[in-house]
C-alpha positions as a Markdown table, in Angstrom:
| # | Residue | x | y | z |
|---|---|---|---|---|
| 1 | Unk | 20.1 | -45.3 | -11.3 |
| 2 | Unk | 17.1 | -44.1 | -7.9 |
| 3 | Unk | 14.5 | -41.8 | -9.1 |
| 4 | Unk | 14.1 | -38.2 | -8.2 |
| 5 | Unk | 10.8 | -37.5 | -6.4 |
| 6 | Unk | 9.9 | -33.8 | -6.9 |
| 7 | Unk | 8.6 | -31.9 | -4.3 |
| 8 | Unk | 6.1 | -29.7 | -5.0 |
| 9 | Unk | 7.2 | -25.7 | -3.5 |
| 10 | Unk | 5.4 | -24.4 | -1.4 |
| 11 | Unk | 4.5 | -21.3 | -2.8 |
| 12 | Unk | 1.4 | -19.8 | -2.5 |
| 13 | Unk | -0.9 | -22.6 | -3.9 |
| 14 | Unk | -4.3 | -21.1 | -7.3 |
| 15 | Unk | -7.2 | -19.7 | -4.9 |
| 16 | Unk | -5.1 | -19.1 | -2.2 |
| 17 | Unk | -5.3 | -15.3 | -0.4 |
| 18 | Unk | -2.7 | -13.1 | -1.5 |
| 19 | Unk | 0.1 | -12.6 | 1.9 |
| 20 | Unk | -1.6 | -9.6 | 3.7 |
| 21 | Unk | 1.9 | -8.2 | 3.3 |
| 22 | Unk | 1.9 | -8.3 | -0.5 |
| 23 | Unk | -1.4 | -6.8 | -0.2 |
| 24 | Unk | -0.5 | -3.6 | 2.1 |
| 25 | Unk | 3.0 | -2.6 | -0.6 |
| 26 | Unk | 0.5 | -2.8 | -3.2 |
| 27 | Unk | -2.1 | -0.4 | -1.8 |
| 28 | Unk | 1.0 | 1.7 | -0.6 |
| 29 | Unk | 1.9 | 1.1 | -4.9 |
| 30 | Unk | -2.0 | 1.9 | -6.3 |
| 31 | Unk | -2.0 | 4.9 | -3.3 |
| 32 | Unk | 1.4 | 6.7 | -4.9 |
| 33 | Unk | 0.8 | 6.3 | -8.1 |
| 34 | Unk | -3.2 | 7.9 | -7.7 |
| 35 | Unk | -1.1 | 10.8 | -5.6 |
| 36 | Unk | 1.0 | 11.0 | -8.8 |
| 37 | Unk | -1.8 | 10.9 | -11.2 |
| 38 | Unk | -0.2 | 7.9 | -12.9 |
| 39 | Unk | -1.9 | 5.1 | -14.8 |
| 40 | Unk | -1.3 | 1.8 | -15.0 |
| 41 | Unk | 0.6 | 1.9 | -18.0 |
| 42 | Unk | 2.2 | 4.8 | -17.7 |
| 43 | Unk | 3.6 | 3.3 | -13.9 |
| 44 | Unk | 4.5 | -0.1 | -16.2 |
| 45 | Unk | 6.0 | 1.5 | -19.1 |
| 46 | Unk | 8.3 | 3.4 | -16.2 |
| 47 | Unk | 9.7 | -0.1 | -15.2 |
| 48 | Unk | 8.8 | -2.1 | -18.5 |
| 49 | Unk | 6.2 | -3.8 | -17.6 |
| 50 | Unk | 2.6 | -4.1 | -18.2 |
| 51 | Unk | -0.3 | -2.7 | -16.5 |
| 52 | Unk | -2.0 | -5.6 | -15.7 |
| 53 | Unk | 1.5 | -7.0 | -14.4 |
| 54 | Unk | 0.5 | -3.7 | -11.9 |
| 55 | Unk | -2.9 | -5.0 | -11.4 |
| 56 | Unk | -1.4 | -7.5 | -10.0 |
| 57 | Unk | 1.1 | -5.9 | -8.1 |
| 58 | Unk | -1.0 | -3.5 | -6.8 |
| 59 | Unk | -3.9 | -6.3 | -5.7 |
| 60 | Unk | -1.3 | -8.1 | -3.5 |
| 61 | Unk | -1.5 | -11.1 | -6.4 |
| 62 | Unk | 1.9 | -11.3 | -7.3 |
| 63 | Unk | 4.7 | -10.9 | -4.7 |
| 64 | Unk | 6.6 | -7.8 | -6.1 |
| 65 | Unk | 10.7 | -9.0 | -5.7 |
| 66 | Unk | 13.3 | -6.5 | -3.9 |
| 67 | Unk | 14.9 | -5.7 | -7.3 |
| 68 | Unk | 11.4 | -4.4 | -8.6 |
| 69 | Unk | 10.4 | -2.7 | -5.8 |
| 70 | Unk | 13.7 | -0.5 | -5.5 |
| 71 | Unk | 13.0 | 0.4 | -9.6 |
| 72 | Unk | 9.3 | 1.2 | -8.0 |
| 73 | Unk | 10.2 | 3.7 | -5.4 |
| 74 | Unk | 12.5 | 5.3 | -7.9 |
| 75 | Unk | 9.9 | 6.1 | -10.6 |
| 76 | Unk | 6.9 | 7.1 | -7.4 |
| 77 | Unk | 10.0 | 9.1 | -5.7 |
| 78 | Unk | 9.9 | 7.2 | -2.4 |
| 79 | Unk | 12.0 | 5.7 | 0.4 |
| 80 | Unk | 11.4 | 1.8 | -0.2 |
| 81 | Unk | 10.6 | 2.0 | 3.7 |
| 82 | Unk | 7.5 | 3.7 | 1.9 |
| 83 | Unk | 5.4 | 0.5 | 1.0 |
| 84 | Unk | 5.9 | -0.8 | 4.7 |
| 85 | Unk | 4.8 | 2.1 | 6.0 |
| 86 | Unk | 1.9 | 1.6 | 9.2 |
| 87 | Unk | 4.0 | -2.4 | 9.6 |
| 88 | Unk | 7.0 | -1.4 | 12.1 |
| 89 | Unk | 6.6 | -4.9 | 14.1 |
| 90 | Unk | 8.6 | -3.5 | 16.2 |
| 91 | Unk | 5.8 | -0.6 | 17.8 |
| 92 | Unk | 2.8 | -3.6 | 16.9 |
| 93 | Unk | 1.6 | -4.4 | 19.1 |
| 94 | Unk | 1.5 | -8.0 | 20.3 |
| 95 | Unk | -0.3 | -10.5 | 18.3 |
| 96 | Unk | -1.8 | -13.2 | 20.6 |
| 97 | Unk | -1.6 | -15.9 | 17.8 |
| 98 | Unk | 2.1 | -15.7 | 17.7 |
| 99 | Unk | 3.9 | -15.8 | 14.3 |
| 100 | Unk | 0.5 | -16.8 | 12.7 |
| 101 | Unk | -0.1 | -14.0 | 10.2 |
| 102 | Unk | -3.3 | -11.3 | 10.8 |
| 103 | Unk | -6.3 | -12.4 | 9.0 |
| 104 | Unk | -6.0 | -10.4 | 5.1 |
| 105 | Unk | -9.1 | -8.3 | 6.6 |
| 106 | Unk | -6.7 | -7.2 | 9.1 |
| 107 | Unk | -5.7 | -4.3 | 6.2 |
| 108 | Unk | -8.9 | -3.5 | 5.1 |
| 109 | Unk | -8.9 | -1.0 | 8.0 |
| 110 | Unk | -6.6 | 1.0 | 5.9 |
| 111 | Unk | -8.2 | 4.3 | 5.6 |
| 112 | Unk | -4.6 | 4.8 | 3.0 |
| 113 | Unk | -6.4 | 2.0 | 0.7 |
| 114 | Unk | -10.0 | 3.4 | 0.9 |
| 115 | Unk | -11.1 | 5.9 | -2.2 |
| 116 | Unk | -12.6 | 8.6 | -0.5 |
| 117 | Unk | -8.4 | 9.0 | 1.1 |
| 118 | Unk | -7.1 | 8.9 | -2.2 |
| 119 | Unk | -9.8 | 11.6 | -3.9 |
| 120 | Unk | -9.9 | 13.7 | -1.0 |
| 121 | Unk | -5.4 | 13.6 | -1.1 |
| 122 | Unk | -6.1 | 13.7 | -5.3 |
| 123 | Unk | -8.1 | 16.9 | -4.9 |
| 124 | Unk | -5.7 | 18.7 | -2.2 |
| 125 | Unk | -2.6 | 18.7 | -4.6 |
| 126 | Unk | -5.1 | 20.0 | -7.4 |
| 127 | Unk | -5.6 | 23.3 | -5.2 |
| 128 | Unk | -3.3 | 25.6 | -6.8 |
| 129 | Unk | -2.4 | 28.5 | -4.1 |
| 130 | Unk | -0.3 | 27.3 | -1.9 |
| 131 | Unk | -1.9 | 29.5 | 1.1 |
| 132 | Unk | -5.3 | 27.8 | 0.7 |
| 133 | Unk | -3.7 | 24.9 | 0.7 |
| 134 | Unk | -2.1 | 24.9 | 4.1 |
| 135 | Unk | -5.4 | 26.5 | 5.5 |
| 136 | Unk | -7.1 | 23.2 | 4.5 |
| 137 | Unk | -4.8 | 21.6 | 6.1 |
| 138 | Unk | -5.0 | 23.6 | 9.6 |
| 139 | Unk | -9.0 | 23.5 | 8.8 |
| 140 | Unk | -8.7 | 19.3 | 8.8 |
| 141 | Unk | -6.4 | 19.1 | 11.6 |
| 142 | Unk | -8.8 | 21.3 | 13.8 |
| 143 | Unk | -11.4 | 19.5 | 13.1 |
| 144 | Unk | -9.2 | 15.8 | 13.8 |
| 145 | Unk | -9.0 | 17.3 | 17.0 |
| 146 | Unk | -11.7 | 18.8 | 17.9 |
| 147 | Unk | -13.5 | 15.5 | 17.6 |
| 148 | Unk | -11.1 | 14.1 | 19.5 |
| 149 | Unk | -12.2 | 16.0 | 22.6 |
| 150 | Unk | -15.7 | 15.5 | 21.6 |
| 151 | Unk | -15.0 | 11.5 | 22.3 |
| 152 | Unk | -12.5 | 11.8 | 25.4 |
| 153 | Unk | -15.7 | 13.6 | 27.4 |
């Protein structure tokens, strides 16, 4: 009887960096959780996980499976596509490296991953008066447009 050789799985080895897509999806989970004011513990309870597991998902340390992504979309009240927003390969510019994965730091420039953005969105939604919220939104758009016009000169 011949002995079968055990071939190691081609998954991530300990110490390897998380896949940038897993990091992006995790950051979108964190963004939406923070927008709703949920703690990692509360989100974990809602989908049957510990807060440590939610933490690993949000960092991209653990990959989120399809059924879990579906559960997250239901609990966070967003379509599954929300977790992949800003990653449209059809509209993405051509990558000179071909099919090589982009470096993880390519996702670090995502403004949705910054604490400042999350705090700004959280403060915005704490404004109870919808007309004041709308005026603040219009002000932000006007300032951004003014800045764009200035940089075009």
